[in-house]
C-alpha positions as CSV (number, residue, x, y, z in Angstrom):
1,M,11.4,-9.4,-10.0
2,P,9.5,-12.7,-10.6
3,S,6.5,-12.9,-12.2
4,A,3.2,-14.3,-10.4
5,A,3.7,-17.3,-12.7
6,A,7.1,-18.0,-11.0
7,L,5.6,-17.8,-7.5
8,D,4.9,-21.4,-6.4
9,R,2.1,-22.4,-4.0
10,F,4.6,-22.0,-0.8
11,D,5.6,-18.7,-1.9
12,L,1.9,-17.8,-2.0
13,A,1.2,-19.5,1.3
14,I,3.9,-17.8,3.0
15,L,3.2,-14.4,1.4
16,D,-0.6,-14.9,2.7
17,I,0.6,-15.5,6.4
18,L,2.9,-12.5,5.9
19,Q,0.2,-10.3,5.0
20,T,-1.9,-10.9,7.9
21,D,0.8,-10.8,10.6
22,N,4.4,-10.2,9.4
23,T,5.8,-10.8,12.8
24,T,4.8,-14.2,12.4
25,P,7.8,-16.5,13.5
26,Q,9.4,-18.2,10.6
27,R,8.9,-21.6,12.6
28,V,5.4,-20.9,12.7
29,I,5.4,-20.1,9.2
30,A,7.5,-23.1,8.1
31,Q,4.8,-25.5,10.1
32,A,1.9,-24.0,8.4
33,V,3.6,-24.4,4.8
34,N,5.4,-27.9,5.5
35,L,8.8,-26.3,5.0
36,S,11.7,-26.1,7.3
37,A,12.4,-22.9,8.9
38,P,15.7,-22.3,6.9
39,A,13.6,-22.9,3.6
40,V,11.2,-20.4,4.7
41,Q,13.8,-18.1,5.7
42,R,15.4,-18.2,2.2
43,R,12.2,-17.8,0.4
44,I,11.3,-14.6,2.2
45,Q,14.7,-13.3,1.8
46,R,14.3,-14.0,-2.2
47,L,10.7,-12.5,-2.0
48,Q,12.2,-9.3,-0.3
49,S,15.3,-9.1,-2.5
50,T,13.1,-9.4,-5.8
51,G,10.7,-6.9,-4.8
52,V,7.6,-9.1,-4.1
53,I,7.8,-7.9,-0.6
54,R,8.3,-4.3,-0.9
55,A,8.4,-3.2,2.9
56,N,7.5,-4.2,6.3
57,V,5.5,-1.7,8.4
58,A,3.2,-1.2,11.0
59,V,-0.2,-0.5,10.2
60,L,-1.4,2.5,12.7
61,D,-5.0,3.5,13.7
62,P,-5.0,7.3,12.7
63,E,-7.6,8.3,15.3
64,K,-5.1,6.8,18.3
65,V,-2.5,9.0,16.8
66,G,-4.5,12.2,16.3
67,K,-5.2,11.7,12.7
68,S,-8.9,11.2,12.8
69,L,-10.0,13.0,9.6
70,T,-9.6,10.9,6.3
71,I,-10.3,12.8,3.1
72,L,-10.6,11.7,-0.6
73,V,-9.6,14.6,-3.0
74,E,-10.0,14.1,-6.7
75,V,-7.5,16.5,-8.6
76,H,-8.3,17.6,-12.0
77,L,-5.6,18.8,-14.2
78,E,-5.3,21.3,-17.3
79,N,-2.6,19.2,-18.9
80,E,-1.4,15.7,-18.1
81,W,2.2,16.3,-19.9
82,P,4.8,14.7,-17.6
83,D,6.9,17.9,-17.6
84,R,3.6,19.9,-16.4
85,T,2.5,17.2,-13.6
86,A,6.2,16.5,-12.2
87,P,6.0,19.5,-10.0
88,L,2.9,18.6,-8.4
89,R,3.6,14.7,-8.4
90,A,6.9,15.8,-6.6
91,R,5.0,17.7,-3.8
92,I,2.3,14.7,-3.4
93,A,5.4,12.3,-3.0
94,A,6.7,14.8,-0.4
95,E,3.5,15.1,1.7
96,E,3.4,12.9,4.8
97,A,-0.4,13.5,5.0
98,V,-1.1,12.0,1.6
99,Q,-1.4,8.1,2.5
100,Q,-1.9,7.4,-1.3
101,C,-2.1,8.7,-4.8
102,W,-3.4,7.2,-7.6
103,S,-3.4,8.2,-11.3
104,V,-6.7,7.1,-12.5
105,T,-9.1,7.3,-15.6
106,G,-12.2,9.1,-15.8
107,E,-13.1,12.9,-14.9
108,A,-10.3,13.2,-12.6
109,D,-6.6,12.6,-13.0
110,Y,-5.4,11.7,-9.6
111,L,-7.2,10.4,-6.4
112,L,-5.7,11.0,-3.1
113,V,-6.2,9.6,0.2
114,V,-5.0,12.1,2.8
115,T,-5.2,11.7,6.7
116,V,-5.2,14.8,9.0
117,A,-6.0,15.8,12.5
118,S,-8.5,18.7,11.3
119,M,-10.1,20.7,8.6
120,A,-7.4,23.4,9.2
121,D,-4.7,20.9,8.5
122,Y,-6.6,19.8,5.4
123,E,-6.8,23.5,4.2
124,A,-3.0,24.1,4.8
125,L,-2.0,21.0,3.0
126,T,-4.3,22.0,-0.1
127,Q,-2.5,25.3,-0.2
128,R,0.8,23.6,-0.2
129,L,-0.2,21.0,-2.9
130,F,-2.1,23.1,-5.2
131,E,-1.9,26.9,-4.5
132,G,-0.2,28.8,-7.5
133,D,-0.1,25.7,-9.7
134,D,-1.9,26.9,-13.0
135,N,-2.0,23.1,-14.0
136,V,-4.4,22.3,-11.2
137,R,-7.7,23.1,-12.6
138,R,-9.7,22.1,-9.6
139,F,-9.7,19.4,-6.8
140,R,-12.9,18.1,-5.1
141,T,-12.9,17.1,-1.3
142,S,-15.1,14.0,0.0
143,V,-14.6,13.7,3.8
144,A,-14.9,10.2,4.9
145,L,-17.8,9.7,7.4
146,G,-16.7,6.3,8.5
147,C,-14.5,3.0,7.1
148,L,-16.2,0.1,6.0
149,K,-13.2,-1.7,5.1
150,A,-9.5,-0.7,5.2
151,G,-6.3,-3.0,4.0
152,L,-3.3,-3.5,2.0
153,K,-3.5,-7.4,1.9
154,V,-3.4,-8.2,-2.0
155,P,-5.6,-11.2,-2.9
156,L,-3.4,-14.1,-3.8
157,G,-5.8,-17.1,-4.1
158,A,-3.5,-19.2,-2.6
159,E,-4.4,-22.7,-2.1
160,P,-3.4,-24.3,1.1
161,V,-0.6,-26.4,1.3
162,P,-1.6,-30.0,2.2
163,P,-0.2,-31.0,5.6
164,V,1.7,-34.1,4.2
165,G,4.8,-34.0,5.9
166,R,7.4,-31.3,6.2
167,V,9.5,-30.8,3.0
168,S,13.0,-29.8,4.1
169,E,14.2,-27.9,1.2
170,A,12.5,-25.9,-1.3
């Protein structure tokens, strides 16, 4: 996988566009970054094959698909040894309602972002994830009242590519 230093200004500009709308036609990206469409296509393929671009997905509005309840869950463990946490980690990874799971510092060990349709669904989820796991000391639930900002865009600090003339190969 290329390091951040291996990404040039063209790569960063392409990534910035794709993070905003990954359905942007390559010819439009090519115009915006002053490269040929084939050069943009090669760069995108390289960024995908090296894992810089991890996935191309549709971001849904949870409310419009009946999952209007977002819950943040702090999970506190008894022991952080990998052999003790592996079963919980596997359950979390397999659970569709868990959108994100972060291993964190501080009082909690994990922070989960969960999207469900109802509190009954959340209660069933907590039973699936935590019930009978003697390594889970406790979990703390915070229900999101509203969303001030949500996104997946990674800030790149990309400088715009100057519109000097199209570069055919890069």
